[in-house]
C-alpha positions in Angstrom: 79.9 74.2 58.8 76.4 75.1 59.5 74.0 77.6 59.0 72.8 79.6 62.5 69.7 81.7 62.5 70.7 85.4 63.9 67.5 85.5 65.8 68.2 89.5 66.5 67.8 89.7 62.6 64.6 88.2 62.5 61.5 90.9 60.6 57.9 89.7 59.7 58.7 88.1 56.5 62.7 87.3 56.9 64.8 85.1 58.6 68.9 85.6 58.3 71.1 82.7 58.3 75.1 83.1 59.3 77.7 80.8 58.0 79.5 79.5 60.7 83.0 79.3 59.1 82.4 82.5 58.1 80.0 85.5 59.5 80.4 87.3 56.9 78.1 84.9 54.7 74.9 85.4 55.1 71.7 83.4 54.0 68.2 85.5 53.6 65.0 83.3 53.2 62.5 86.2 52.6 59.0 85.6 51.5 55.6 87.8 51.1 53.7 86.4 53.7 54.7 86.6 57.9 57.0 84.5 59.0 57.4 85.9 62.4 54.6 87.7 65.0 55.5 90.6 67.1 54.7 88.9 70.2 53.6 91.1 73.4 57.3 91.6 74.7 58.5 92.9 71.6 60.1 89.9 70.2 59.7 88.1 66.9 58.1 84.6 67.8 57.5 81.6 64.4 53.9 81.7 63.1 51.5 79.0 63.3 48.6 78.5 61.4 46.4 76.4 63.8 44.3 76.4 66.9 44.7 75.7 70.3 42.7 76.0 73.6 41.5 79.5 74.3 41.7 81.0 76.7 39.1 83.5 76.8 35.8 81.8 78.5 32.9 80.9 76.4 35.0 79.9 72.9 36.8 76.5 72.7 39.4 77.0 70.0 42.0 80.1 69.3 44.3 80.8 66.7 46.7 83.5 67.9 50.3 82.7 67.5 50.1 85.3 64.4 49.9 89.1 63.5 46.1 89.0 64.5 44.1 86.5 66.5 40.7 84.5 66.3 38.4 83.1 69.2 36.1 80.3 68.4 33.0 79.4 69.7 30.0 76.7 69.7 27.6 77.0 66.9 29.9 79.2 64.7 30.5 82.2 66.3 33.9 83.8 66.3 36.1 87.2 67.8 38.2 88.6 65.5 41.3 90.7 67.0 42.9 92.4 63.7 45.8 93.3 66.1 46.7 90.8 68.6 48.5 93.1 70.7 45.5 95.4 70.7 43.0 93.3 72.9 40.9 95.9 73.0 39.8 96.3 69.4 37.8 93.4 68.0 34.9 92.4 65.8 32.4 89.7 67.4 30.4 87.5 65.2 27.0 85.7 65.9 25.9 82.8 64.6 25.0 82.1 60.8 21.0 82.8 60.4 19.0 82.4 57.2 15.6 83.2 55.9 12.8 80.7 56.3 10.1 83.4 54.7 8.6 84.7 57.5 11.6 85.1 60.8 15.4 84.4 60.7 16.6 81.2 62.5 19.7 80.2 63.8 21.8 76.8 62.1 22.5 74.6 65.2 25.9 73.9 63.8 26.7 73.1 67.3 30.6 71.6 68.2 33.1 72.5 65.9 35.4 69.8 64.1 39.0 71.3 64.5 42.2 70.1 61.4 45.2 72.1 61.7 44.3 75.5 60.5 40.6 74.9 59.7 37.2 74.6 61.7 34.6 73.1 60.1 30.8 72.7 61.5 28.0 70.7 60.0 24.1 70.8 59.7 21.3 69.3 57.4 21.1 72.3 55.0 24.3 73.8 55.2 28.3 73.9 56.7 31.0 76.1 57.7 34.4 76.3 57.3 37.3 78.7 59.0 40.4 78.6 57.7 42.8 80.9 59.1 46.3 82.0 57.5 49.3 84.9 58.5 46.7 87.5 57.6 43.1 86.2 57.0 40.3 84.5 57.9 38.9 82.5 55.5 35.4 82.2 55.4 33.4 79.3 53.2 29.5 79.0 53.6 28.7 75.5 51.8 24.8 75.6 50.7 24.1 72.1 50.4 20.9 71.7 48.5 18.1 73.9 47.1 16.6 73.5 50.5 19.2 76.2 51.4 18.6 78.4 48.7 17.7 81.8 51.1 19.5 84.7 52.4 21.9 84.3 55.1 23.6 87.0 57.9 25.6 87.4 60.7 24.6 89.3 63.3 28.5 91.5 64.2 29.1 94.3 67.0 32.3 95.8 67.3 34.1 96.7 70.1 37.0 99.9 69.8 36.2 99.3 66.0 34.4 101.2 63.7 32.6 100.7 60.4 33.9 102.2 57.2 32.4 101.3 54.2 33.6 97.6 54.4 36.9 99.0 56.0 37.4 98.4 60.0 39.6 101.6 61.3 41.1 101.2 64.8 40.8 103.2 67.7 43.7 105.6 66.0 41.9 105.9 62.7 43.6 103.8 60.8 42.1 101.0 58.7 43.5 97.7 60.0 41.2 94.9 58.1 38.6 95.0 55.4 35.4 92.4 54.4 36.4 91.2 51.0 33.5 91.8 48.6 31.8 87.8 48.8 32.3 85.3 46.1 29.8 82.8 45.5 30.3 79.1 42.8 28.0 76.6 42.7 29.3 72.5 41.1 30.1 73.7 38.1 32.3 76.9 38.8 35.3 77.3 41.5 37.6 79.0 43.9 39.2 80.5 40.7 36.3 80.5 38.6 33.5 81.8 40.8 29.8 81.8 39.0 27.2 82.6 41.7 27.0 86.8 41.8 26.7 87.3 45.6 25.5 90.7 47.2 26.2 92.0 50.6 25.2 94.4 52.6 25.5 95.9 55.6 22.6 97.5 58.3 21.6 97.1 61.9 24.5 95.1 63.1 24.3 92.5 60.4 26.3 91.7 57.3 23.7 89.9 55.0 24.3 87.9 51.7 22.2 87.0 48.9 22.3 85.8 45.5 20.1 84.2 42.4 20.5 81.0 43.0 17.9 80.0 40.8 20.0 78.4 38.1 22.6 76.9 40.6 23.8 73.5 40.5 24.1 72.5 44.4 26.4 72.8 46.5 26.5 76.2 46.1 29.5 78.2 48.3 30.0 81.6 49.5 32.9 83.1 50.6 32.8 86.2 52.2 36.8 86.6 54.2 38.4 89.2 56.4 41.6 90.8 55.4 44.2 92.6 57.9 45.4 95.9 55.7 48.1 94.7 54.2 51.8 97.2 53.8 52.2 98.7 50.3 55.5 96.3 50.6 54.2 92.9 51.5 52.5 89.7 49.9 53.0 91.3 46.8 52.3 88.7 44.3 49.2 88.6 41.4 48.3 87.4 38.1 46.9 89.4 35.3 44.6 87.9 32.6 43.5 89.4 29.5 40.4 87.1 29.3 39.6 89.5 32.4 41.9 92.6 31.2 40.0 94.2 34.0 40.0 92.4 37.3 42.5 92.0 39.7 43.3 88.4 41.4 45.6 90.4 44.6 44.2 87.5 47.0 43.7 84.6 45.0 45.2 81.3 46.3 47.3 80.7 42.5 49.4 81.3 39.8 47.1 79.6 37.5 48.9 80.4 34.7 48.5 80.3 30.3 50.1 81.8 27.4 47.4 84.9 28.3 47.3 84.8 31.6 51.2 86.2 33.8 52.1 86.3 36.9 53.6 89.2 39.0 56.0 88.6 42.3 58.3 91.3 44.2 60.0 90.5 47.5 60.9 93.3 50.0 65.1 93.1 50.2 66.1 96.1 51.9 67.0 93.6 54.6 70.1 92.8 52.8 72.9 95.9 53.3 73.2 97.7 50.2 77.0 97.3 49.9 76.9 92.9 50.0 77.7 91.0 47.2 74.9 88.8 46.3 76.7 85.2 45.7 73.6 83.4 44.3 69.7 83.7 44.9 67.1 81.0 44.0 63.5 81.7 43.3 61.4 78.5 44.2 57.8 77.9 43.3 55.2 74.9 44.3 52.1 73.1 42.0 48.9 74.3 44.0 46.7 72.8 41.4 47.7 69.8 39.8 45.8 68.5 36.3 45.9 66.9 33.0 49.2 66.1 31.5 50.8 69.2 29.9 54.5 69.6 29.9 55.6 73.3 30.2 58.2 76.4 31.3 57.7 79.6 32.6 60.0 82.2 32.2 61.0 84.8 34.7 62.2 88.7 33.4 62.8 91.7 35.5 59.4 93.8 35.2 61.2 97.1 34.1 62.3 100.1 35.8 59.9 102.3 33.0 57.1 101.4 35.2 55.8 102.4 38.9 55.4 101.0 41.9 52.3 98.1 42.3 50.2 97.2 45.1 48.8 93.5 45.4 45.1 94.4 45.8 42.5 93.2 47.9 40.4 91.7 45.0 39.7 88.1 44.2 38.4 88.3 41.5 36.9 91.4 40.1 37.5 94.9 39.2 40.6 96.3 40.3 40.2 99.1 43.0 42.1 102.6 42.7 45.2 101.5 42.4 45.7 97.6 41.9 46.9 96.1 38.6 45.7 94.2 35.7 45.8 93.2 32.4 45.1 96.6 31.2 47.3 98.9 33.6 49.3 99.3 36.1 46.7 101.2 38.4 43.1 101.0 37.2 40.4 103.1 38.6 37.9 100.8 40.4 35.3 101.3 37.5 37.7 99.3 34.7 39.4 102.2 33.6 42.8 103.2 33.7 45.2 105.8 35.8 48.4 104.6 35.1 49.5 102.5 32.3 52.2 99.7 31.7 55.2 101.3 30.3 55.0 99.8 26.8 51.5 98.3 26.7 48.4 96.2 27.9 49.7 92.8 29.4 53.2 93.6 29.9 53.4 92.4 26.4 56.8 95.2 25.5 60.3 93.3 25.3 63.0 96.2 26.9 60.0 98.8 27.8 57.7 96.8 30.1 60.5 93.8 30.8 64.2 93.7 31.0 64.7 91.6 27.4 67.1 89.1 28.9 65.3 86.9 31.3 66.8 86.0 34.8 65.4 82.5 35.7 63.3 79.7 34.2 61.8 76.4 35.5 60.2 73.6 33.6 57.7 70.7 34.8 54.2 68.7 34.2 51.2 70.0 34.8 50.0 66.3 36.4 53.1 66.7 39.1 51.5 66.6 42.1 50.5 69.2 44.7 53.6 70.1 46.6 55.9 69.4 43.7 58.8 72.0 44.2 60.3 74.0 41.3 63.1 76.2 41.1 65.4 78.5 39.1 68.4 80.2 39.5 68.1 84.2 39.2 70.6 85.7 38.1 72.8 87.6 40.7 73.3 90.3 39.1 70.3 91.5 38.8 69.2 90.4 42.4 72.1 92.3 43.9 70.9 95.7 41.9 67.1 95.4 43.8 68.7 95.9 47.0 71.8 97.9 46.2 69.4 100.0 44.8 71.1 100.4 40.8 68.0 98.9 39.7 64.4 99.6 40.8 62.7 96.7 42.1 59.4 96.3 40.6 60.2 92.4 41.0 59.1 89.4 38.5 56.6 88.5 35.6 56.2 85.1 34.9 55.6 83.9 31.6 54.5 80.7 30.1 54.0 79.1 27.0 51.4 76.4 28.1 49.0 76.0 30.9 50.2 75.5 34.0 47.9 73.7 36.3 48.9 77.1 39.2 51.7 77.7 41.7 50.5 78.8 45.2 50.6 82.4 45.9 51.1 84.1 49.2 47.7 83.7 49.9 47.7 79.8 49.5 45.4 78.3 52.4 48.9 75.7 52.5 51.8 77.3 53.6 54.2 75.1 52.2 52.9 76.1 48.4 53.2 79.6 49.1 56.8 80.9 46.8 59.8 82.6 48.6 63.5 83.3 47.6 66.5 82.6 49.2 69.6 84.7 48.7 73.3 83.9 49.4 75.0 87.1 50.5 78.6 88.3 51.3 78.5 91.5 53.9 81.4 94.1 53.1 83.6 95.4 55.0 84.4 93.0 58.0 87.5 92.7 59.7 89.2 88.9 59.3 91.9 86.9 60.3 94.5 84.8 57.8 91.4 82.0 57.2 89.4 85.0 56.6 86.7 84.5 59.4 85.7 87.9 61.4 87.1 88.2 64.8 84.7 90.2 66.8 86.8 93.3 68.1 89.5 93.0 65.8 91.6 95.9 64.7 92.8 96.3 61.0 96.7 97.1 60.7 97.7 99.2 57.2 101.7 99.3 56.3 102.8 102.8 57.2 101.1 103.1 60.5 102.3 101.9 63.6 100.4 98.8 65.0 98.4 99.4 68.3 95.3 100.6 69.9 
């Protein structure tokens, strides 16, 4: 018996496999990140988060086996197409410049070093890293010493795109991408604990970044990231934190969970027929922030139907924008207030109201487990079946722990192997079968009292 992929059933975030002995049996690999991109011929191809030689004159590397495309040149230049199949729409970035006290000066980065999905430029005062994944271009500009404590900027030109308050609109008027609010951290901070306030401004064809670095401990990292505009149902994982109850963490790369920090994750199961039977479902997560030894257990609950649909959000660690979840609310107003409360109480804390009283799975590990360690739990099949049959509203899962977890990768993690996934085995209903229980294409079913025939 083998599982053979049904190429014709591919979609952006799913793969479907069929059992060679009984084609009624299917296995769905469902993720919150892109597994495929739509090529120029309208077929779904496997995503590749890496670089290859660019086919555009003036650029030496490209990443375009994704739904977006990036071309990279020497000295930090780059051209980004938010929609790879719309070549007439792109944003062009010039060289990184710094203010020397009297004028703006180009940083002479030279030729980049390429490693898998990362491009790296280096200079005496600065370094620049570029990471590409299924829907983002993540940029890290590192100020190595106090000699680099000066304003930075990039020249920006738009072709076929319109700037709309840090959003990019395509020629059809739709929002196709946005520039994330920049974050900053010094040697005492981190990506998940940004402790340097960075101010960004856009004027005269330049994006400029300023920060108060008087108390910073070098090196200092500034992270302005470009993200594709998400659809409502994709990439839906988040965390809510009682320590920052009005913050949204929609684009964070990890679930760093504690008793006061919970994880939210939801998968789109619409690819599974509503009449199918769920045979089993397994949820997989992966260690992404190994630390000091501490045993933990995570319990998984179904978010109760008394809530409402939520979106992942586009913040990394800041005030939840309108419609984005945080500890205090299912939907915030962008200013720390509440537009829609959780069904029971802040932090999804009320059993039976915010989340269903009975858990649907659990898994255990230790914070000292190596990065990439896989954890899995079988989920209650009836609950998963209810999500795709429509008998229960699918608002996703709530992850709760009684001890500090090092951190699981989310759909935004830079390492593809650290991102969570859901595997569902199901049986399709109503298929004609032969005596061995195997579907026979074109076979008719005979019923007693009727003459057999065609």
